[in-house]
PDB file of N, H, CA, C and O in Angstrom:
ATOM      1  N   MET A   1      21.286   4.274  15.331  1.00  0.00           N
ATOM      2  CA  MET A   1      20.497   5.249  14.912  1.00  0.00           C
ATOM      3  C   MET A   1      20.436   5.988  16.262  1.00  0.00           C
ATOM      4  O   MET A   1      20.761   5.311  17.237  1.00  0.00           O
ATOM      5  N   SER A   2      19.976   7.601  16.536  1.00  0.00           N
ATOM      6  H   SER A   2      19.711   8.151  15.744  1.00  0.00           H
ATOM      7  CA  SER A   2      20.155   8.140  17.639  1.00  0.00           C
ATOM      8  C   SER A   2      18.364   8.002  18.044  1.00  0.00           C
ATOM      9  O   SER A   2      17.860   7.996  19.167  1.00  0.00           O
ATOM     10  N   ASN A   3      17.618   7.893  16.585  1.00  0.00           N
ATOM     11  H   ASN A   3      18.027   7.898  15.672  1.00  0.00           H
ATOM     12  CA  ASN A   3      15.694   8.386  17.114  1.00  0.00           C
ATOM     13  C   ASN A   3      15.170   7.320  16.612  1.00  0.00           C
ATOM     14  O   ASN A   3      14.995   7.242  15.396  1.00  0.00           O
ATOM     15  N   LEU A   4      14.725   6.010  17.707  1.00  0.00           N
ATOM     16  H   LEU A   4      14.867   6.073  18.695  1.00  0.00           H
ATOM     17  CA  LEU A   4      14.351   5.310  17.238  1.00  0.00           C
ATOM     18  C   LEU A   4      12.681   4.778  16.999  1.00  0.00           C
ATOM     19  O   LEU A   4      12.327   3.604  16.897  1.00  0.00           O
ATOM     20  N   SER A   5      11.893   5.857  16.951  1.00  0.00           N
ATOM     21  H   SER A   5      12.181   6.811  17.035  1.00  0.00           H
ATOM     22  CA  SER A   5      10.614   6.661  16.677  1.00  0.00           C
ATOM     23  C   SER A   5      10.675   6.718  15.563  1.00  0.00           C
ATOM     24  O   SER A   5       9.619   6.974  14.985  1.00  0.00           O
ATOM     25  N   GLN A   6      11.993   6.499  14.680  1.00  0.00           N
ATOM     26  H   GLN A   6      12.852   6.291  15.149  1.00  0.00           H
ATOM     27  CA  GLN A   6      11.315   6.453  13.761  1.00  0.00           C
ATOM     28  C   GLN A   6      12.578   5.011  12.575  1.00  0.00           C
ATOM     29  O   GLN A   6      13.542   5.087  11.812  1.00  0.00           O
ATOM     30  N   PHE A   7      11.904   4.193  13.017  1.00  0.00           N
ATOM     31  H   PHE A   7      11.121   4.131  13.636  1.00  0.00           H
ATOM     32  CA  PHE A   7      12.878   3.235  12.894  1.00  0.00           C
ATOM     33  C   PHE A   7      11.799   2.002  12.252  1.00  0.00           C
ATOM     34  O   PHE A   7      10.758   1.776  12.868  1.00  0.00           O
ATOM     35  N   MET A   8      12.033   1.440  11.328  1.00  0.00           N
ATOM     36  H   MET A   8      12.879   1.623  10.828  1.00  0.00           H
ATOM     37  CA  MET A   8      11.435   0.506  10.620  1.00  0.00           C
ATOM     38  C   MET A   8      11.907  -0.421  10.294  1.00  0.00           C
ATOM     39  O   MET A   8      12.767  -0.294   9.423  1.00  0.00           O
ATOM     40  N   PRO A   9      11.619  -1.768  10.785  1.00  0.00           N
ATOM     41  CA  PRO A   9      11.957  -3.145  10.535  1.00  0.00           C
ATOM     42  C   PRO A   9      11.756  -3.172   9.089  1.00  0.00           C
ATOM     43  O   PRO A   9      10.780  -2.724   8.487  1.00  0.00           O
ATOM     44  N   PRO A  10      12.947  -3.839   8.519  1.00  0.00           N
ATOM     45  CA  PRO A  10      12.871  -4.445   7.101  1.00  0.00           C
ATOM     46  C   PRO A  10      11.428  -5.127   6.758  1.00  0.00           C
ATOM     47  O   PRO A  10      10.957  -6.025   7.455  1.00  0.00           O
ATOM     48  N   GLY A  11      10.873  -4.670   5.761  1.00  0.00           N
ATOM     49  H   GLY A  11      11.256  -3.941   5.194  1.00  0.00           H
ATOM     50  CA  GLY A  11       9.353  -5.133   5.456  1.00  0.00           C
ATOM     51  C   GLY A  11       8.693  -4.653   6.084  1.00  0.00           C
ATOM     52  O   GLY A  11       7.885  -5.461   6.543  1.00  0.00           O
ATOM     53  N   TYR A  12       8.479  -3.252   6.566  1.00  0.00           N
ATOM     54  H   TYR A  12       9.135  -2.596   6.194  1.00  0.00           H
ATOM     55  CA  TYR A  12       6.954  -2.820   7.494  1.00  0.00           C
ATOM     56  C   TYR A  12       6.312  -2.425   6.666  1.00  0.00           C
ATOM     57  O   TYR A  12       6.696  -2.512   5.500  1.00  0.00           O
ATOM     58  N   VAL A  13       4.848  -1.728   7.072  1.00  0.00           N
ATOM     59  H   VAL A  13       4.536  -1.657   8.019  1.00  0.00           H
ATOM     60  CA  VAL A  13       4.480  -1.460   5.954  1.00  0.00           C
ATOM     61  C   VAL A  13       3.635  -0.743   6.733  1.00  0.00           C
ATOM     62  O   VAL A  13       3.230  -1.259   7.775  1.00  0.00           O
ATOM     63  N   GLU A  14       3.184   0.695   6.330  1.00  0.00           N
ATOM     64  H   GLU A  14       3.513   1.114   5.484  1.00  0.00           H
ATOM     65  CA  GLU A  14       2.390   1.003   6.971  1.00  0.00           C
ATOM     66  C   GLU A  14       0.874   1.564   6.526  1.00  0.00           C
ATOM     67  O   GLU A  14       0.694   2.481   5.724  1.00  0.00           O
ATOM     68  N   TRP A  15      -0.430   0.636   7.385  1.00  0.00           N
ATOM     69  H   TRP A  15      -0.284  -0.109   8.036  1.00  0.00           H
ATOM     70  CA  TRP A  15      -1.657   0.344   6.566  1.00  0.00           C
ATOM     71  C   TRP A  15      -2.083   1.829   6.560  1.00  0.00           C
ATOM     72  O   TRP A  15      -1.689   2.680   7.358  1.00  0.00           O
ATOM     73  N   GLN A  16      -2.967   2.017   5.515  1.00  0.00           N
ATOM     74  H   GLN A  16      -3.287   1.326   4.867  1.00  0.00           H
ATOM     75  CA  GLN A  16      -3.370   3.251   5.250  1.00  0.00           C
ATOM     76  C   GLN A  16      -5.261   2.490   5.003  1.00  0.00           C
ATOM     77  O   GLN A  16      -5.675   1.342   4.844  1.00  0.00           O
ATOM     78  N   ALA A  17      -5.793   3.556   5.070  1.00  0.00           N
ATOM     79  H   ALA A  17      -5.457   4.489   5.200  1.00  0.00           H
ATOM     80  CA  ALA A  17      -7.722   3.999   4.324  1.00  0.00           C
ATOM     81  C   ALA A  17      -8.161   2.936   3.672  1.00  0.00           C
ATOM     82  O   ALA A  17      -7.297   2.670   2.837  1.00  0.00           O
ATOM     83  N   VAL A  18      -8.981   2.229   3.604  1.00  0.00           N
ATOM     84  H   VAL A  18      -9.683   2.445   4.282  1.00  0.00           H
ATOM     85  CA  VAL A  18      -9.522   1.309   2.668  1.00  0.00           C
ATOM     86  C   VAL A  18      -9.950   2.212   1.172  1.00  0.00           C
ATOM     87  O   VAL A  18     -10.642   3.230   1.162  1.00  0.00           O
ATOM     88  N   GLN A  19      -9.523   1.741   0.321  1.00  0.00           N
ATOM     89  H   GLN A  19      -8.960   0.914   0.329  1.00  0.00           H
ATOM     90  CA  GLN A  19      -9.279   2.740  -1.211  1.00  0.00           C
ATOM     91  C   GLN A  19     -10.281   1.774  -1.739  1.00  0.00           C
ATOM     92  O   GLN A  19     -10.449   0.556  -1.800  1.00  0.00           O
ATOM     93  N   THR A  20     -11.031   3.184  -2.189  1.00  0.00           N
ATOM     94  H   THR A  20     -10.894   4.173  -2.140  1.00  0.00           H
ATOM     95  CA  THR A  20     -12.190   2.609  -2.919  1.00  0.00           C
ATOM     96  C   THR A  20     -12.228   3.256  -4.642  1.00  0.00           C
ATOM     97  O   THR A  20     -13.079   3.002  -5.495  1.00  0.00           O
ATOM     98  N   SER A  21     -10.799   4.302  -4.795  1.00  0.00           N
ATOM     99  H   SER A  21     -10.108   4.508  -4.102  1.00  0.00           H
ATOM    100  CA  SER A  21     -11.300   4.921  -6.346  1.00  0.00           C
ATOM    101  C   SER A  21      -9.635   4.783  -6.819  1.00  0.00           C
ATOM    102  O   SER A  21      -9.019   4.235  -5.905  1.00  0.00           O
ATOM    103  N   SER A  22      -9.062   5.001  -7.564  1.00  0.00           N
ATOM    104  H   SER A  22      -9.562   5.446  -8.307  1.00  0.00           H
ATOM    105  CA  SER A  22      -7.871   4.766  -7.975  1.00  0.00           C
ATOM    106  C   SER A  22      -6.962   6.260  -6.974  1.00  0.00           C
ATOM    107  O   SER A  22      -7.212   7.291  -6.349  1.00  0.00           O
ATOM    108  N   PHE A  23      -5.629   5.238  -7.512  1.00  0.00           N
ATOM    109  H   PHE A  23      -5.426   4.401  -8.020  1.00  0.00           H
ATOM    110  CA  PHE A  23      -4.835   6.140  -6.050  1.00  0.00           C
ATOM    111  C   PHE A  23      -2.994   5.805  -6.688  1.00  0.00           C
ATOM    112  O   PHE A  23      -2.397   5.012  -7.417  1.00  0.00           O
ATOM    113  N   THR A  24      -2.814   6.604  -6.117  1.00  0.00           N
ATOM    114  H   THR A  24      -3.300   7.248  -5.525  1.00  0.00           H
ATOM    115  CA  THR A  24      -0.957   6.272  -6.453  1.00  0.00           C
ATOM    116  C   THR A  24      -0.506   5.314  -5.178  1.00  0.00           C
ATOM    117  O   THR A  24      -0.998   5.604  -4.088  1.00  0.00           O
ATOM    118  N   ALA A  25       0.177   4.468  -5.235  1.00  0.00           N
ATOM    119  H   ALA A  25       0.577   4.232  -6.121  1.00  0.00           H
ATOM    120  CA  ALA A  25       1.014   4.017  -4.037  1.00  0.00           C
ATOM    121  C   ALA A  25       1.899   4.273  -3.879  1.00  0.00           C
ATOM    122  O   ALA A  25       2.549   4.566  -4.882  1.00  0.00           O
ATOM    123  N   GLY A  26       2.756   4.376  -2.200  1.00  0.00           N
ATOM    124  H   GLY A  26       2.228   4.138  -1.385  1.00  0.00           H
ATOM    125  CA  GLY A  26       3.847   4.684  -1.862  1.00  0.00           C
ATOM    126  C   GLY A  26       4.256   3.477  -1.629  1.00  0.00           C
ATOM    127  O   GLY A  26       3.503   2.504  -1.678  1.00  0.00           O
ATOM    128  N   SER A  27       5.618   3.412  -1.324  1.00  0.00           N
ATOM    129  H   SER A  27       6.230   4.203  -1.285  1.00  0.00           H
ATOM    130  CA  SER A  27       6.372   2.623  -1.004  1.00  0.00           C
ATOM    131  C   SER A  27       6.188   2.311   1.034  1.00  0.00           C
ATOM    132  O   SER A  27       6.090   3.161   1.919  1.00  0.00           O
ATOM    133  N   ALA A  28       6.203   1.142   1.123  1.00  0.00           N
ATOM    134  H   ALA A  28       6.283   0.451   0.404  1.00  0.00           H
ATOM    135  CA  ALA A  28       6.251   0.701   2.416  1.00  0.00           C
ATOM    136  C   ALA A  28       4.481   1.271   3.238  1.00  0.00           C
ATOM    137  O   ALA A  28       4.272   1.446   4.439  1.00  0.00           O
ATOM    138  N   LYS A  29       3.817   1.379   2.467  1.00  0.00           N
ATOM    139  H   LYS A  29       3.987   1.236   1.492  1.00  0.00           H
ATOM    140  CA  LYS A  29       2.733   0.997   2.420  1.00  0.00           C
ATOM    141  C   LYS A  29       1.635   0.048   2.525  1.00  0.00           C
ATOM    142  O   LYS A  29       1.614  -0.658   1.517  1.00  0.00           O
ATOM    143  N   ALA A  30       0.556  -0.293   3.494  1.00  0.00           N
ATOM    144  H   ALA A  30       0.573   0.280   4.313  1.00  0.00           H
ATOM    145  CA  ALA A  30      -0.101  -1.121   2.873  1.00  0.00           C
ATOM    146  C   ALA A  30      -1.340  -0.347   2.381  1.00  0.00           C
ATOM    147  O   ALA A  30      -1.560   0.785   2.811  1.00  0.00           O
ATOM    148  N   TYR A  31      -2.695  -1.336   0.888  1.00  0.00           N
ATOM    149  H   TYR A  31      -2.517  -2.256   0.539  1.00  0.00           H
ATOM    150  CA  TYR A  31      -3.908  -0.673   0.853  1.00  0.00           C
ATOM    151  C   TYR A  31      -5.047  -1.745   1.188  1.00  0.00           C
ATOM    152  O   TYR A  31      -5.226  -2.788   0.560  1.00  0.00           O
ATOM    153  N   PRO A  32      -5.580  -1.426   1.982  1.00  0.00           N
ATOM    154  CA  PRO A  32      -6.907  -2.878   1.397  1.00  0.00           C
ATOM    155  C   PRO A  32      -7.646  -2.018   0.568  1.00  0.00           C
ATOM    156  O   PRO A  32      -8.071  -0.882   0.779  1.00  0.00           O
ATOM    157  N   ILE A  33      -7.739  -2.874  -0.569  1.00  0.00           N
ATOM    158  H   ILE A  33      -7.393  -3.797  -0.740  1.00  0.00           H
ATOM    159  CA  ILE A  33      -8.544  -2.199  -1.371  1.00  0.00           C
ATOM    160  C   ILE A  33     -10.161  -2.808  -1.591  1.00  0.00           C
ATOM    161  O   ILE A  33     -10.320  -4.023  -1.473  1.00  0.00           O
ATOM    162  N   ASN A  34     -11.089  -2.119  -1.843  1.00  0.00           N
ATOM    163  H   ASN A  34     -10.959  -1.132  -1.939  1.00  0.00           H
ATOM    164  CA  ASN A  34     -12.336  -1.883  -2.130  1.00  0.00           C
ATOM    165  C   ASN A  34     -12.773  -2.288  -3.257  1.00  0.00           C
ATOM    166  O   ASN A  34     -13.434  -1.310  -3.605  1.00  0.00           O
ATOM    167  N   THR A  35     -12.902  -3.304  -4.358  1.00  0.00           N
ATOM    168  H   THR A  35     -12.364  -4.098  -4.076  1.00  0.00           H
ATOM    169  CA  THR A  35     -13.416  -3.436  -5.750  1.00  0.00           C
ATOM    170  C   THR A  35     -15.000  -3.848  -5.452  1.00  0.00           C
ATOM    171  O   THR A  35     -15.839  -4.236  -6.264  1.00  0.00           O
ATOM    172  N   SER A  36     -15.051  -3.767  -4.900  1.00  0.00           N
ATOM    173  H   SER A  36     -14.369  -3.452  -4.240  1.00  0.00           H
ATOM    174  CA  SER A  36     -17.180  -4.216  -4.415  1.00  0.00           C
ATOM    175  C   SER A  36     -18.112  -3.375  -5.634  1.00  0.00           C
ATOM    176  O   SER A  36     -18.804  -3.764  -6.575  1.00  0.00           O
ATOM    177  N   GLY A  37     -17.669  -1.760  -4.981  1.00  0.00           N
ATOM    178  H   GLY A  37     -17.107  -1.444  -4.216  1.00  0.00           H
ATOM    179  CA  GLY A  37     -18.849  -1.200  -5.864  1.00  0.00           C
ATOM    180  C   GLY A  37     -18.130  -0.264  -7.914  1.00  0.00           C
ATOM    181  O   GLY A  37     -18.628   0.516  -8.726  1.00  0.00           O
ATOM    182  N   ASN A  38     -16.840  -1.013  -7.796  1.00  0.00           N
ATOM    183  H   ASN A  38     -16.436  -1.647  -7.136  1.00  0.00           H
ATOM    184  CA  ASN A  38     -15.815  -0.714  -9.154  1.00  0.00           C
ATOM    185  C   ASN A  38     -14.648  -1.030  -9.353  1.00  0.00           C
ATOM    186  O   ASN A  38     -13.949  -1.804  -8.699  1.00  0.00           O
ATOM    187  N   ALA A  39     -14.332  -0.278 -10.514  1.00  0.00           N
ATOM    188  H   ALA A  39     -14.900   0.351 -11.045  1.00  0.00           H
ATOM    189  CA  ALA A  39     -12.972  -1.105 -10.615  1.00  0.00           C
ATOM    190  C   ALA A  39     -11.893  -0.072  -9.705  1.00  0.00           C
ATOM    191  O   ALA A  39     -12.427   1.024  -9.534  1.00  0.00           O
ATOM    192  N   VAL A  40     -10.608  -0.157  -9.129  1.00  0.00           N
ATOM    193  H   VAL A  40     -10.175  -1.047  -9.268  1.00  0.00           H
ATOM    194  CA  VAL A  40     -10.147   0.572  -8.759  1.00  0.00           C
ATOM    195  C   VAL A  40      -8.511   0.480  -9.423  1.00  0.00           C
ATOM    196  O   VAL A  40      -8.103  -0.630  -9.764  1.00  0.00           O
ATOM    197  N   THR A  41      -7.432   1.946  -9.614  1.00  0.00           N
ATOM    198  H   THR A  41      -7.763   2.848  -9.337  1.00  0.00           H
ATOM    199  CA  THR A  41      -6.213   1.315 -10.586  1.00  0.00           C
ATOM    200  C   THR A  41      -5.646   2.012  -9.620  1.00  0.00           C
ATOM    201  O   THR A  41      -6.166   3.013  -9.128  1.00  0.00           O
ATOM    202  N   ALA A  42      -4.260   1.419  -9.191  1.00  0.00           N
ATOM    203  H   ALA A  42      -3.838   0.605  -9.591  1.00  0.00           H
ATOM    204  CA  ALA A  42      -3.041   1.566  -8.334  1.00  0.00           C
ATOM    205  C   ALA A  42      -1.939   1.415  -9.185  1.00  0.00           C
ATOM    206  O   ALA A  42      -1.513   0.333  -9.588  1.00  0.00           O
ATOM    207  N   THR A  43      -1.362   2.826  -9.525  1.00  0.00           N
ATOM    208  H   THR A  43      -1.709   3.705  -9.197  1.00  0.00           H
ATOM    209  CA  THR A  43      -0.379   3.765  -9.913  1.00  0.00           C
ATOM    210  C   THR A  43       0.687   3.769  -9.027  1.00  0.00           C
ATOM    211  O   THR A  43       0.700   4.597  -8.116  1.00  0.00           O
ATOM    212  N   LEU A  44       2.077   2.520  -9.235  1.00  0.00           N
ATOM    213  H   LEU A  44       2.066   1.848  -9.975  1.00  0.00           H
ATOM    214  CA  LEU A  44       3.012   1.418  -8.439  1.00  0.00           C
ATOM    215  C   LEU A  44       3.731   2.949  -8.480  1.00  0.00           C
ATOM    216  O   LEU A  44       3.220   3.714  -9.298  1.00  0.00           O
ATOM    217  N   PRO A  45       4.843   3.472  -7.700  1.00  0.00           N
ATOM    218  CA  PRO A  45       5.737   4.507  -7.180  1.00  0.00           C
ATOM    219  C   PRO A  45       6.318   4.438  -8.121  1.00  0.00           C
ATOM    220  O   PRO A  45       6.483   3.279  -8.503  1.00  0.00           O
ATOM    221  N   ALA A  46       7.032   5.713  -9.142  1.00  0.00           N
ATOM    222  H   ALA A  46       6.898   6.655  -8.832  1.00  0.00           H
ATOM    223  CA  ALA A  46       7.668   5.811 -10.431  1.00  0.00           C
ATOM    224  C   ALA A  46       9.296   5.874  -9.796  1.00  0.00           C
ATOM    225  O   ALA A  46       9.981   6.120 -10.789  1.00  0.00           O
ATOM    226  N   SER A  47       9.978   5.790  -8.903  1.00  0.00           N
ATOM    227  H   SER A  47       9.421   5.590  -8.097  1.00  0.00           H
ATOM    228  CA  SER A  47      11.201   5.291  -8.558  1.00  0.00           C
ATOM    229  C   SER A  47      11.209   4.832  -8.050  1.00  0.00           C
ATOM    230  O   SER A  47      11.434   5.549  -7.075  1.00  0.00           O
ATOM    231  N   PRO A  48      11.105   3.585  -7.605  1.00  0.00           N
ATOM    232  CA  PRO A  48      11.628   2.670  -6.582  1.00  0.00           C
ATOM    233  C   PRO A  48      12.649   2.795  -6.332  1.00  0.00           C
ATOM    234  O   PRO A  48      13.387   3.658  -6.806  1.00  0.00           O
ATOM    235  N   SER A  49      13.008   1.786  -5.353  1.00  0.00           N
ATOM    236  H   SER A  49      12.408   1.085  -4.968  1.00  0.00           H
ATOM    237  CA  SER A  49      14.153   1.500  -4.797  1.00  0.00           C
ATOM    238  C   SER A  49      13.829   0.229  -4.732  1.00  0.00           C
ATOM    239  O   SER A  49      12.699  -0.231  -4.894  1.00  0.00           O
ATOM    240  N   SER A  50      15.216  -0.607  -4.394  1.00  0.00           N
ATOM    241  H   SER A  50      16.134  -0.233  -4.262  1.00  0.00           H
ATOM    242  CA  SER A  50      15.525  -2.243  -4.381  1.00  0.00           C
ATOM    243  C   SER A  50      14.754  -2.200  -2.781  1.00  0.00           C
ATOM    244  O   SER A  50      14.921  -1.387  -1.872  1.00  0.00           O
ATOM    245  N   GLY A  51      13.848  -3.429  -2.855  1.00  0.00           N
ATOM    246  H   GLY A  51      13.713  -4.090  -3.593  1.00  0.00           H
ATOM    247  CA  GLY A  51      13.741  -3.463  -1.323  1.00  0.00           C
ATOM    248  C   GLY A  51      12.636  -2.948  -0.921  1.00  0.00           C
ATOM    249  O   GLY A  51      12.209  -3.269   0.188  1.00  0.00           O
ATOM    250  N   ASP A  52      11.996  -2.122  -1.657  1.00  0.00           N
ATOM    251  H   ASP A  52      12.343  -1.861  -2.558  1.00  0.00           H
ATOM    252  CA  ASP A  52      10.513  -1.018  -1.338  1.00  0.00           C
ATOM    253  C   ASP A  52       9.426  -2.188  -1.354  1.00  0.00           C
ATOM    254  O   ASP A  52       9.814  -3.002  -2.192  1.00  0.00           O
ATOM    255  N   THR A  53       8.477  -2.525  -0.898  1.00  0.00           N
ATOM    256  H   THR A  53       8.162  -1.863  -0.217  1.00  0.00           H
ATOM    257  CA  THR A  53       7.535  -2.553  -0.225  1.00  0.00           C
ATOM    258  C   THR A  53       5.848  -2.136  -0.682  1.00  0.00           C
ATOM    259  O   THR A  53       5.231  -1.811   0.333  1.00  0.00           O
ATOM    260  N   VAL A  54       5.370  -2.100  -1.379  1.00  0.00           N
ATOM    261  H   VAL A  54       5.872  -2.363  -2.203  1.00  0.00           H
ATOM    262  CA  VAL A  54       4.041  -2.132  -1.502  1.00  0.00           C
ATOM    263  C   VAL A  54       2.938  -3.207  -1.351  1.00  0.00           C
ATOM    264  O   VAL A  54       2.877  -3.995  -2.295  1.00  0.00           O
ATOM    265  N   VAL A  55       1.893  -3.423  -0.159  1.00  0.00           N
ATOM    266  H   VAL A  55       1.943  -2.783   0.608  1.00  0.00           H
ATOM    267  CA  VAL A  55       0.597  -4.353  -0.189  1.00  0.00           C
ATOM    268  C   VAL A  55      -0.380  -4.087  -0.604  1.00  0.00           C
ATOM    269  O   VAL A  55      -0.637  -2.891  -0.464  1.00  0.00           O
ATOM    270  N   PHE A  56      -1.523  -4.967  -1.351  1.00  0.00           N
ATOM    271  H   PHE A  56      -1.315  -5.938  -1.464  1.00  0.00           H
ATOM    272  CA  PHE A  56      -2.495  -4.499  -1.851  1.00  0.00           C
ATOM    273  C   PHE A  56      -3.565  -5.976  -0.878  1.00  0.00           C
ATOM    274  O   PHE A  56      -3.350  -7.179  -1.022  1.00  0.00           O
ATOM    275  N   LEU A  57      -4.563  -5.405  -0.035  1.00  0.00           N
ATOM    276  H   LEU A  57      -4.737  -4.427   0.083  1.00  0.00           H
ATOM    277  CA  LEU A  57      -5.295  -6.804   0.929  1.00  0.00           C
ATOM    278  C   LEU A  57      -6.511  -6.617  -0.048  1.00  0.00           C
ATOM    279  O   LEU A  57      -6.538  -5.583  -0.715  1.00  0.00           O
ATOM    280  N   ASP A  58      -7.370  -7.402  -0.164  1.00  0.00           N
ATOM    281  H   ASP A  58      -7.348  -8.243   0.378  1.00  0.00           H
ATOM    282  CA  ASP A  58      -8.803  -7.416  -1.110  1.00  0.00           C
ATOM    283  C   ASP A  58      -9.652  -7.352   0.179  1.00  0.00           C
ATOM    284  O   ASP A  58      -9.538  -8.002   1.218  1.00  0.00           O
ATOM    285  N   TYR A  59     -10.411  -6.527  -0.122  1.00  0.00           N
ATOM    286  H   TYR A  59     -10.504  -6.000  -0.966  1.00  0.00           H
ATOM    287  CA  TYR A  59     -10.799  -5.803   1.163  1.00  0.00           C
ATOM    288  C   TYR A  59     -11.972  -6.635   1.247  1.00  0.00           C
ATOM    289  O   TYR A  59     -11.857  -7.309   2.270  1.00  0.00           O
ATOM    290  N   ALA A  60     -13.225  -6.946   0.548  1.00  0.00           N
ATOM    291  H   ALA A  60     -13.318  -6.399  -0.284  1.00  0.00           H
ATOM    292  CA  ALA A  60     -14.414  -7.141   0.456  1.00  0.00           C
ATOM    293  C   ALA A  60     -14.257  -8.674  -0.603  1.00  0.00           C
ATOM    294  O   ALA A  60     -15.123  -8.756  -1.474  1.00  0.00           O
ATOM    295  N   ARG A  61     -13.737  -9.254  -0.576  1.00  0.00           N
ATOM    296  H   ARG A  61     -13.033  -9.188   0.132  1.00  0.00           H
ATOM    297  CA  ARG A  61     -12.888 -10.413  -1.349  1.00  0.00           C
ATOM    298  C   ARG A  61     -13.728 -10.480  -2.573  1.00  0.00           C
ATOM    299  O   ARG A  61     -14.307 -11.459  -3.045  1.00  0.00           O
ATOM    300  N   SER A  62     -13.686  -9.250  -2.997  1.00  0.00           N
ATOM    301  H   SER A  62     -13.216  -8.455  -2.614  1.00  0.00           H
ATOM    302  CA  SER A  62     -14.414  -9.008  -4.886  1.00  0.00           C
ATOM    303  C   SER A  62     -13.481  -8.937  -5.871  1.00  0.00           C
ATOM    304  O   SER A  62     -13.770  -8.489  -6.981  1.00  0.00           O
ATOM    305  N   PHE A  63     -11.844  -9.528  -5.450  1.00  0.00           N
ATOM    306  H   PHE A  63     -11.609  -9.892  -4.548  1.00  0.00           H
ATOM    307  CA  PHE A  63     -11.023  -9.162  -6.508  1.00  0.00           C
ATOM    308  C   PHE A  63     -11.462  -9.881  -7.602  1.00  0.00           C
ATOM    309  O   PHE A  63     -12.156 -10.852  -7.303  1.00  0.00           O
ATOM    310  N   ALA A  64     -11.254  -9.687  -8.864  1.00  0.00           N
ATOM    311  H   ALA A  64     -10.690  -8.898  -9.108  1.00  0.00           H
ATOM    312  CA  ALA A  64     -11.866 -10.292 -10.284  1.00  0.00           C
ATOM    313  C   ALA A  64     -10.001 -10.738 -10.818  1.00  0.00           C
ATOM    314  O   ALA A  64      -9.781 -11.272 -11.905  1.00  0.00           O
TER     315      ALA A  64
END
């Protein structure tokens, strides 16, 4: 690998902004989700690859 600035170790995720409405998740992303005001639907990637990672975090501890 010649460009180490693009290196992502296995399981690496990039944290995104807090989600408060429905969204489409991307691989190698982590999403804090706030459902205290309403339900949030996360659509998973349409063409996942083996080993892809998506992380969801209960931002306000209000997941039902």
